Wavefront OBJ file of the C-alpha trace (Angstrom):
o trace
v -11.578 1.509 -1.593
v -13.482 4.715 -2.383
v -14.740 4.691 1.231
v -11.209 4.937 2.662
v -11.324 8.306 4.440
v -7.641 8.329 5.442
v -6.476 7.694 1.877
v -8.645 10.587 0.674
v -7.302 12.841 3.426
v -3.698 12.020 2.508
v -4.352 12.424 -1.233
v -3.725 8.768 -2.111
v -5.168 7.714 -5.451
v -5.838 4.200 -6.703
v -4.299 3.908 -10.188
v -4.834 0.244 -11.055
v -6.406 -2.835 -9.539
v -6.780 -6.374 -10.849
v -7.018 -9.743 -9.087
v -4.113 -9.962 -6.642
v -2.540 -6.653 -7.684
v -2.964 -2.926 -7.047
v -1.103 0.320 -7.657
v -1.608 3.622 -5.807
v 0.127 7.015 -5.786
v 0.504 10.072 -3.595
v 2.204 13.431 -4.155
v 4.124 14.524 -1.088
v 3.209 17.963 0.219
v 4.476 19.755 3.329
v 1.672 18.294 5.466
v 3.036 14.787 4.774
v 6.537 15.541 6.103
v 7.867 14.664 9.545
v 9.773 16.944 11.910
v 13.043 16.220 10.083
v 11.580 17.565 6.825
v 11.348 14.200 5.028
v 8.319 12.146 4.067
v 6.663 10.809 7.203
v 6.994 7.052 7.647
v 3.277 6.941 8.380
v 2.564 8.384 4.939
v 4.716 5.752 3.237
v 3.152 2.998 5.332
v -0.365 4.269 4.587
v 0.342 4.290 0.855
v 1.688 0.712 0.952
v -1.188 -0.400 3.184
v -3.774 1.140 0.845
v -2.334 -0.730 -2.159
v -2.224 -3.888 -0.016
v -5.879 -3.452 0.903
v -6.912 -2.921 -2.716
v -4.979 -5.965 -3.947
v -6.147 -8.274 -1.173
v -9.774 -7.224 -1.605
v -9.664 -7.382 -5.415
v -11.537 -10.689 -5.492
v -14.604 -9.172 -3.866
v -14.955 -10.853 -0.450
v -13.582 -8.951 2.538
v -9.914 -9.492 3.441
v -8.528 -7.962 6.654
v -4.873 -7.468 7.563
v -3.347 -9.824 10.104
v 0.179 -8.424 9.935
v 2.208 -5.873 7.971
v 5.930 -5.163 8.233
v 7.812 -2.464 6.372
v 11.431 -1.567 5.708
v 12.234 2.076 4.912
v 15.186 2.242 2.527
v 15.467 5.873 1.342
v 14.020 9.255 2.260
v 12.005 11.563 0.033
v 10.727 15.082 0.452
v 8.147 17.605 -0.614
v 7.214 17.287 -4.281
v 8.060 13.602 -4.556
v 5.489 11.372 -6.217
v 5.391 7.981 -4.574
v 3.871 4.867 -6.123
v 3.072 1.703 -4.223
v 2.418 -1.640 -5.862
v 1.034 -4.634 -4.041
v 1.489 -8.073 -5.567
v 0.020 -11.314 -4.338
v 2.685 -13.849 -3.393
v 0.445 -16.637 -2.083
v -3.258 -17.230 -1.541
v -5.134 -19.947 0.318
v -8.738 -20.425 1.347
v -8.160 -18.395 4.509
v -5.081 -16.199 4.014
v -3.197 -14.180 1.454
v 0.402 -12.957 1.427
v 1.381 -9.751 -0.425
v 4.581 -7.871 -1.213
v 4.445 -4.099 -1.472
v 7.061 -1.852 -3.044
v 7.073 1.929 -2.781
v 9.071 3.823 -5.401
v 9.570 7.487 -6.215
v 9.129 9.199 -9.571
v 12.703 8.196 -10.535
v 11.844 4.511 -9.912
v 14.056 4.471 -6.797
v 12.955 1.892 -4.240
v 11.892 3.802 -1.104
v 10.355 0.999 0.984
v 9.411 -2.661 0.840
v 6.674 -4.267 2.902
v 4.989 -7.598 3.360
v 1.442 -8.135 4.529
v -0.794 -11.049 5.363
v -4.592 -11.000 5.299
v -7.347 -13.179 6.648
v -9.861 -13.877 3.877
v -13.437 -13.838 5.125
v -14.691 -15.953 2.195
v -13.363 -19.509 2.019
v -14.517 -20.358 -1.510
v -11.055 -19.815 -3.111
v -8.137 -22.191 -2.689
l 1 2 3 4 5 6 7 8 9 10 11 12 13 14 15 16 17 18 19 20 21 22 23 24 25 26 27 28 29 30 31 32 33 34 35 36 37 38 39 40 41 42 43 44 45 46 47 48 49 50 51 52 53 54 55 56 57 58 59 60 61 62 63 64 65 66 67 68 69 70 71 72 73 74 75 76 77 78 79 80 81 82 83 84 85 86 87 88 89 90 91 92 93 94 95 96 97 98 99 100 101 102 103 104 105 106 107 108 109 110 111 112 113 114 115 116 117 118 119 120 121 122 123 124 125
């Protein structure tokens, strides 16, 4: 995950990773706001997607996203600290399903997402 140039550019930091789980954070600055003055949906999605990538690749072999959907529930603004967690819901030899939650520093749920990966290594069931 240290090679993820977009995450570095946005200021996303990986806080924790273990098999099937990851946590990442970002502090919202004015460059991460949209035209309405709230956190850009792309920033929130990128944070959730980064945690998803870390969790799904936590076993070692490459896992690539097949699909991700997100629901934005609340807005945040400059100064907010957002944390995304990705938790494995199901894993097979070829796919994995993950749930991502994005919360602010007050533990308010900001967004929920679900993502599916294709697992390049078929040794796990």
